[in-house]
KOLDREN-917706 format. One line per field, with one value per residue: z, y, x of N, C-alpha, C, O in turn; residue number from 1. Coordinates in Angstrom, 1 decimal. Layout:
% residues N
n_w	(Z|...) .
n_v	(Y|...) .
n_u	(X|...) .
ca_w	(Z|...) .
ca_v	(Y|...) .
ca_u	(X|...) .
c_w	(Z|...) .
c_v	(Y|...) .
c_u	(X|...) .
o_w	(Z|...) .
o_v	(Y|...) .
o_u	(X|...) .
seq	(NUM|...) .
END
This chain:
% residues 129
n_w	(128.7|126.3|127.0|127.4|124.8|123.5|124.9|124.2|121.4|121.4|122.5|120.6|118.3|119.2|119.3|116.6|115.5|116.7|115.4|112.8|112.8|113.1|114.4|116.7|118.9|118.3|117.8|119.4|121.8|120.3|117.9|114.3|112.4|109.3|106.8|103.5|100.0|97.5|94.1|93.4|95.2|97.4|100.7|102.4|104.8|106.7|109.1|111.3|113.6|116.4|116.7|118.3|117.6|115.0|112.2|112.3|109.8|108.8|106.4|105.3|103.3|102.4|100.5|100.5|99.1|98.4|97.6|95.7|94.1|95.1|94.5|96.4|97.0|99.1|100.1|101.6|102.1|99.3|98.4|97.5|99.8|100.1|98.2|97.5|97.0|97.9|98.8|99.0|101.8|103.5|106.6|105.8|103.3|103.0|103.2|104.8|105.2|106.7|107.6|108.7|108.8|108.4|110.6|110.4|111.8|112.1|110.0|108.3|105.3|104.6|102.2|100.7|98.0|96.7|94.3|92.0|89.3|87.7|89.9|92.3|95.3|97.4|100.0|102.4|104.9|107.6|109.7|112.6|114.3) .
n_v	(89.2|90.6|92.7|91.2|90.3|92.8|93.8|91.8|92.3|94.9|94.4|92.6|94.3|96.3|94.7|93.9|96.5|97.1|95.2|96.0|98.4|97.7|96.5|98.3|97.7|96.4|98.3|100.4|103.1|106.2|105.0|105.0|104.1|103.3|102.8|101.6|102.2|100.0|98.9|96.8|94.2|93.8|94.4|96.9|98.0|100.2|100.5|102.6|103.0|103.8|102.8|102.3|104.9|105.0|104.6|102.2|100.5|98.9|97.0|95.6|93.5|92.1|89.7|87.5|85.2|82.6|82.3|84.4|86.6|89.8|93.0|95.3|98.7|101.0|104.3|107.1|110.4|110.7|109.4|106.2|103.6|100.9|97.9|95.1|91.7|89.9|87.0|86.0|84.2|81.3|81.4|83.4|84.5|86.6|89.0|90.4|93.1|94.3|97.0|98.9|102.3|105.4|108.1|111.2|114.6|116.3|116.1|113.1|111.6|108.6|106.2|103.5|101.3|98.7|96.2|93.9|91.7|93.3|94.8|97.4|98.7|101.5|103.3|105.9|107.7|110.0|110.8|112.1|113.1) .
n_u	(44.0|44.0|45.7|48.1|48.6|49.0|51.2|53.1|53.2|54.3|56.8|57.9|57.9|59.7|62.1|62.4|62.8|65.2|66.8|66.6|68.0|70.6|73.7|74.9|76.3|78.7|80.5|82.8|82.7|83.5|84.2|83.6|80.9|79.7|77.2|77.3|76.5|75.3|75.2|73.6|72.2|73.8|75.2|77.0|79.5|81.5|83.9|85.6|88.2|90.3|93.7|96.6|97.6|97.0|94.6|92.2|90.8|88.0|86.3|83.3|81.5|78.5|77.1|75.5|76.1|78.3|81.8|82.4|84.5|85.8|87.1|88.7|89.3|91.0|91.1|92.7|92.1|92.0|94.3|95.5|95.6|95.4|94.8|93.0|92.0|89.2|87.3|83.9|82.6|81.3|79.5|77.7|78.1|79.8|82.5|85.4|87.7|90.6|92.6|95.3|95.9|97.8|97.4|97.3|97.4|94.2|91.3|90.5|89.4|88.1|87.7|86.1|85.9|84.3|84.3|82.8|82.1|79.6|78.6|79.0|80.1|80.1|81.6|81.9|83.6|84.4|87.2|88.4|91.3) .
ca_w	(127.5|125.3|127.5|127.1|123.3|123.3|125.5|123.3|120.2|121.6|122.7|119.3|117.5|119.7|118.9|115.2|115.3|117.0|114.4|111.6|113.0|113.0|115.7|117.1|120.0|117.8|117.7|120.7|121.9|119.5|116.5|113.3|111.6|108.2|105.8|102.2|99.0|96.5|92.9|93.2|96.4|98.5|101.8|102.8|105.9|107.0|110.5|111.6|115.0|116.7|117.2|118.4|116.9|113.5|112.0|111.9|108.8|108.5|105.4|105.2|102.2|102.5|99.3|100.7|98.1|98.7|96.5|94.7|94.3|95.1|94.6|97.3|97.0|100.1|100.0|102.7|101.5|97.9|98.1|97.7|100.9|100.0|97.2|97.8|96.5|98.9|98.3|100.0|102.4|104.3|106.4|105.4|101.9|103.1|103.4|105.4|105.0|107.8|107.3|109.6|108.0|109.1|111.2|110.6|112.5|111.3|109.6|107.2|104.6|104.2|101.2|100.2|96.8|96.5|93.0|91.4|88.0|87.7|91.1|93.0|96.6|97.9|101.4|102.8|106.3|108.1|111.0|113.1|115.4) .
ca_v	(88.6|91.7|93.4|90.4|90.4|94.2|93.8|91.0|93.0|96.0|93.8|92.1|95.5|96.8|93.8|94.1|97.8|97.1|94.4|96.8|99.5|97.1|96.1|99.3|97.1|96.0|99.5|101.0|104.6|106.8|104.4|105.5|103.0|103.9|101.8|102.1|101.9|99.1|99.1|95.7|93.9|93.6|95.4|97.2|98.9|100.7|100.9|103.3|103.1|104.2|101.7|102.7|106.2|104.8|104.4|100.8|100.5|97.5|97.0|94.4|93.4|90.9|89.4|86.3|84.2|82.2|82.1|85.5|87.5|91.2|93.8|96.5|99.8|101.9|105.6|108.1|111.7|110.6|108.6|104.8|103.0|99.5|97.3|93.7|90.9|89.0|86.2|85.8|82.9|80.8|81.0|84.5|85.0|87.9|89.1|91.6|93.5|95.1|97.6|100.0|103.4|106.5|109.1|112.5|115.5|116.8|115.2|112.3|111.0|107.2|105.8|102.1|100.9|97.2|95.9|92.6|91.8|93.7|95.5|98.3|99.2|102.6|103.8|107.0|108.1|110.9|110.4|113.3|112.8) .
ca_u	(44.4|44.3|46.9|49.2|48.9|49.5|52.6|54.0|53.3|55.2|58.2|58.4|58.1|61.0|63.2|62.5|63.4|66.7|67.5|66.7|69.0|71.9|74.3|75.9|77.1|79.9|81.3|83.1|82.6|84.5|84.3|82.7|80.3|78.9|76.7|77.5|75.5|75.7|74.4|72.7|71.6|74.7|75.2|78.4|79.7|82.9|84.1|86.9|88.5|91.7|94.5|98.0|97.9|96.6|93.2|91.9|89.8|87.4|85.3|82.6|80.5|77.6|76.3|74.6|76.5|79.7|82.7|82.4|85.6|85.6|88.3|88.5|90.3|90.8|91.8|92.7|92.2|92.2|95.5|95.2|96.4|95.3|94.0|93.0|90.9|88.6|86.2|82.8|82.7|80.2|78.1|76.9|78.3|80.4|84.0|85.9|89.1|91.1|93.8|95.7|96.5|98.3|96.4|97.9|96.5|93.1|90.2|90.8|88.3|88.4|86.7|86.2|85.1|84.4|83.7|82.7|81.5|78.2|78.2|80.0|79.7|81.0|81.4|82.8|83.5|85.4|87.8|89.2|92.2) .
c_w	(126.5|125.7|127.2|125.6|122.9|123.7|124.6|122.0|120.3|121.8|121.3|118.3|117.9|119.2|117.4|114.8|115.6|115.9|113.1|111.6|112.8|114.3|116.1|118.3|119.6|117.7|119.1|120.6|121.1|118.1|115.6|112.5|110.6|107.3|104.5|101.3|97.9|95.3|92.7|94.6|97.6|99.6|102.2|104.0|106.1|108.4|110.7|113.1|115.2|117.2|117.1|117.5|115.4|113.4|111.5|111.0|108.6|107.5|105.4|104.1|102.4|101.3|99.4|99.6|98.3|97.4|95.4|95.0|94.2|95.1|95.4|97.2|98.2|99.9|101.2|102.1|100.1|97.5|98.4|98.8|100.8|98.8|97.4|97.2|97.6|98.2|99.4|100.5|103.2|105.8|105.8|104.0|102.0|103.2|104.2|105.1|106.1|107.4|108.3|108.7|108.9|109.5|111.4|111.3|111.5|111.0|108.3|106.6|104.1|103.3|100.8|99.0|96.6|95.2|92.7|90.1|88.1|88.9|91.7|94.3|97.0|99.3|101.7|104.2|106.7|109.5|111.4|114.4|116.4) .
c_v	(89.6|92.4|92.6|90.4|91.7|94.3|93.0|91.7|94.1|95.5|93.3|93.3|96.2|96.0|93.9|95.4|97.8|96.3|95.2|97.9|98.9|96.7|97.1|98.8|96.7|97.1|100.1|102.5|105.2|106.2|105.1|104.3|103.6|102.7|102.5|101.8|101.0|99.2|97.9|95.4|93.7|94.7|95.6|98.1|99.1|101.1|101.5|103.3|103.4|103.0|102.1|103.9|106.1|104.7|102.9|100.9|99.1|97.7|95.6|94.5|92.1|90.8|88.3|85.2|83.9|82.1|83.2|86.4|89.0|91.9|95.1|97.4|100.7|103.2|106.4|109.5|111.7|109.8|107.1|104.3|101.5|99.1|95.8|93.0|90.0|88.2|86.0|84.4|82.6|81.3|82.1|85.0|86.4|87.9|90.3|91.9|94.5|95.7|98.8|101.1|104.5|107.4|110.4|113.4|116.0|115.8|114.4|111.7|109.6|106.8|104.3|101.9|99.4|96.9|94.4|92.7|92.1|94.5|96.3|98.8|100.3|103.0|104.9|107.4|109.1|110.5|111.7|112.8|114.0) .
c_u	(44.8|45.5|48.2|49.6|49.5|50.9|53.5|54.2|54.3|56.6|58.7|58.7|59.5|62.2|63.4|63.1|64.8|67.4|67.6|67.7|70.4|72.4|75.4|76.7|78.5|80.9|81.5|82.8|83.8|84.7|83.3|82.2|79.4|78.4|76.9|76.3|76.1|74.7|73.5|72.1|72.5|74.6|76.7|78.5|81.2|82.9|85.5|87.0|90.0|92.5|96.0|98.4|97.6|95.1|93.0|90.7|89.3|86.2|84.6|81.6|79.8|76.8|75.4|74.9|77.9|80.5|82.8|83.6|85.2|86.9|87.9|89.7|90.0|91.6|91.7|93.0|92.6|93.5|95.2|96.2|96.3|94.5|94.2|91.9|90.5|87.5|85.2|82.9|81.4|80.5|77.2|77.1|78.9|81.9|84.3|87.3|89.5|92.4|94.1|96.4|96.9|97.2|97.1|96.9|95.4|92.1|90.7|89.5|88.7|87.3|87.1|85.3|85.4|83.6|83.8|82.1|80.0|77.7|79.4|79.3|80.7|80.6|82.4|82.5|84.6|85.9|88.6|90.0|92.1) .
o_w	(125.8|124.8|126.9|125.3|122.1|123.0|124.3|121.5|119.4|121.2|121.0|117.6|117.0|118.8|117.0|113.9|114.8|115.6|112.4|110.6|112.3|115.3|116.0|118.6|120.4|117.5|119.8|119.6|121.3|117.2|116.0|112.0|110.9|106.9|104.3|101.7|97.6|95.5|91.9|95.2|98.7|99.3|102.2|104.1|105.8|108.9|110.2|113.9|114.3|118.0|116.0|116.7|114.6|114.5|110.6|111.4|108.2|107.8|105.4|104.1|102.5|101.0|98.5|99.3|98.4|96.4|94.3|96.2|93.3|95.7|95.1|97.3|98.3|99.4|101.9|101.5|99.6|96.3|99.5|98.7|101.5|98.4|97.5|96.8|98.3|97.3|100.5|99.7|103.6|106.1|105.3|103.5|101.2|103.3|104.2|104.8|106.4|107.0|108.7|107.9|110.0|108.9|112.6|111.3|110.3|111.5|107.4|107.4|103.3|103.6|100.6|99.0|96.3|95.0|93.0|89.8|88.6|89.0|91.6|94.3|96.9|99.6|101.3|104.7|106.0|110.3|110.6|115.3|117.4) .
o_v	(89.5|92.8|93.1|90.5|91.8|94.8|93.5|91.6|94.3|96.1|93.6|93.2|96.6|96.6|94.0|95.5|98.4|96.6|95.1|98.2|99.6|96.6|96.9|99.4|96.5|96.9|100.3|103.0|104.8|106.9|105.6|103.5|104.2|101.8|103.7|101.4|101.1|99.5|98.0|96.3|93.4|95.7|94.7|99.0|98.3|101.9|100.9|103.7|103.3|102.2|102.3|103.8|107.0|104.5|102.5|101.4|98.2|98.4|94.6|95.5|91.0|91.6|88.1|84.5|84.8|81.8|82.9|86.9|89.3|91.4|95.7|97.1|101.3|103.1|106.3|109.6|112.4|109.6|106.8|104.5|100.9|99.8|95.3|93.6|89.3|88.7|85.7|83.5|83.5|81.5|81.9|85.9|87.2|86.8|91.2|90.9|95.4|95.0|99.5|100.8|104.7|107.5|110.8|113.1|116.1|114.7|115.0|111.4|109.5|106.9|104.0|102.3|99.0|97.3|93.7|93.8|91.3|94.8|95.9|99.2|100.2|103.0|104.8|107.5|109.1|110.0|112.2|112.2|113.9) .
o_u	(45.9|46.3|49.2|50.8|50.4|51.8|54.6|55.3|55.2|57.6|59.9|59.7|60.2|63.2|64.6|63.9|65.6|68.6|68.6|68.3|71.3|71.7|76.6|77.7|79.4|82.1|80.6|82.6|84.9|85.3|82.3|83.0|78.4|79.2|76.7|75.3|77.3|73.5|72.5|71.6|72.0|74.0|77.5|77.6|82.1|82.1|86.5|86.1|90.8|92.0|96.5|99.3|98.0|94.4|93.6|89.6|90.1|85.3|85.3|80.8|80.4|75.9|74.5|74.0|78.7|79.9|83.3|83.7|84.5|87.9|86.9|90.8|88.9|92.8|90.6|94.1|93.5|93.6|94.8|97.4|97.1|93.5|95.3|90.8|91.3|86.9|85.5|83.1|80.7|81.6|76.1|76.3|78.6|82.5|83.4|88.1|88.7|93.3|93.2|97.3|96.5|96.2|97.3|95.7|95.6|92.1|91.2|88.5|89.6|86.1|88.2|84.1|86.5|82.5|84.7|81.5|79.2|76.6|80.5|78.2|81.9|79.4|83.5|81.4|85.7|85.1|89.5|89.5|92.8) .
seq	(1|2|3|4|5|6|7|8|9|10|11|12|13|14|15|16|17|18|19|20|21|22|23|24|25|26|27|28|29|30|31|32|33|34|35|36|37|38|39|40|41|42|43|44|45|46|47|48|49|50|51|52|53|54|55|56|57|58|59|60|61|62|63|64|65|66|67|68|69|70|71|72|73|74|75|76|77|78|79|80|81|82|83|84|85|86|87|88|89|90|91|92|93|94|95|96|97|98|99|100|101|102|103|104|105|106|107|108|109|110|111|112|113|114|115|116|117|118|119|120|121|122|123|124|125|126|127|128|129) .
END
């Protein structure tokens, strides 16, 4: 009986640890997945991957509240490559933005800044071709 409880406790601890780490299964080999920082309670992440010789940039912000507009600015090496407004939607109160950007030789720094009234999320990642 004690061994069964111990085994169950270990399994549950392992599952909870995997959930806390996130879901790296959503990223393929070679993708870059980075979590950002937000000034309030939202969560932000940036995923970079290769697509047809370009960089596929995916930004996701989860606020757990529906109907909130956010403005997102993407830059590559300090130059703005996109600016968009997205609204959080059900069921999770999140939004995502996908953009393909040029991928010149060398290392590129991709930065996303998402803002809403009272909160800013920033995320930065590097991509090397």
